[in-house]
C-alpha positions as CSV (number, residue, x, y, z in Angstrom):
1,M,39.2,29.7,20.4
2,E,35.5,29.2,21.2
3,N,32.8,28.3,18.7
4,Y,29.7,30.5,18.5
5,S,26.5,30.0,16.6
6,F,23.3,32.1,16.4
7,D,20.1,32.3,14.7
8,I,19.5,35.9,13.6
9,F,15.8,35.5,12.9
10,N,15.0,32.8,15.4
11,Q,13.0,31.2,12.6
12,E,11.6,27.7,12.4
13,Q,13.5,25.6,9.9
14,H,12.1,22.6,7.9
15,Q,14.0,20.0,5.8
16,C,12.4,19.4,2.4
17,L,12.2,16.2,0.4
18,S,12.8,16.2,-3.4
19,H,12.1,14.3,-6.6
20,R,12.6,15.0,-10.3
21,E,10.0,15.4,-13.0
22,G,11.6,16.0,-16.4
23,D,13.9,19.0,-16.2
24,W,12.4,20.1,-12.8
25,I,13.7,19.2,-9.4
26,I,10.7,19.6,-7.0
27,F,11.1,20.2,-3.3
28,H,8.2,19.8,-0.9
29,C,8.0,20.2,2.8
30,P,6.5,17.3,4.8
31,I,5.3,19.7,7.5
32,C,4.0,22.6,5.3
33,K,1.8,20.8,2.9
34,D,1.3,23.9,0.7
35,Y,5.1,24.7,0.3
36,E,6.8,23.8,-2.9
37,R,10.1,24.9,-4.6
38,R,10.8,24.0,-8.2
39,I,14.2,24.4,-9.9
40,N,14.7,23.7,-13.6
41,W,18.2,22.2,-13.6
42,K,18.7,23.1,-17.3
43,T,17.6,26.8,-17.3
44,R,18.1,27.5,-13.5
45,E,14.6,28.9,-13.4
46,V,13.1,28.8,-9.8
47,K,9.5,28.9,-8.8
48,V,8.3,29.0,-5.2
49,R,4.9,28.5,-3.7
50,R,5.1,29.4,-0.1
51,G,1.5,29.0,0.8
52,S,0.9,30.0,4.4
53,S,4.4,29.0,5.6
54,T,6.7,31.4,7.4
55,A,9.4,28.8,8.1
56,A,12.8,28.7,6.5
57,H,13.2,25.7,4.1
58,A,16.3,23.8,3.1
59,G,16.9,20.7,0.9
60,S,19.2,18.9,-1.4
61,H,18.8,16.6,-4.4
62,A,21.0,13.8,-5.7
63,P,20.3,11.8,-8.8
64,V,18.7,8.4,-8.2
65,S,19.2,5.4,-10.5
66,S,16.6,6.6,-13.1
67,D,18.4,10.0,-13.3
68,V,21.9,8.4,-13.6
69,E,21.4,7.2,-17.2
70,N,20.9,10.9,-18.2
71,F,23.9,12.1,-16.2
72,S,27.1,13.2,-18.0
73,I,30.4,14.4,-16.4
74,N,31.3,16.4,-19.6
């Protein structure tokens, strides 16, 4: 069987960088300086400031050493 892929919208895609400030995980785009996505990891509230960007944005966040001390598997 062959593999197929396609991009429905033919949209530019940017990979965001992230850091944590308190309960908020903040993603920003290194290309679109006015793009920001904030996710409150406790309440799941999401805030997005797109600015003038029309690109699709993606990103992920993993705890760093300063976040690990507050991490619980329970």
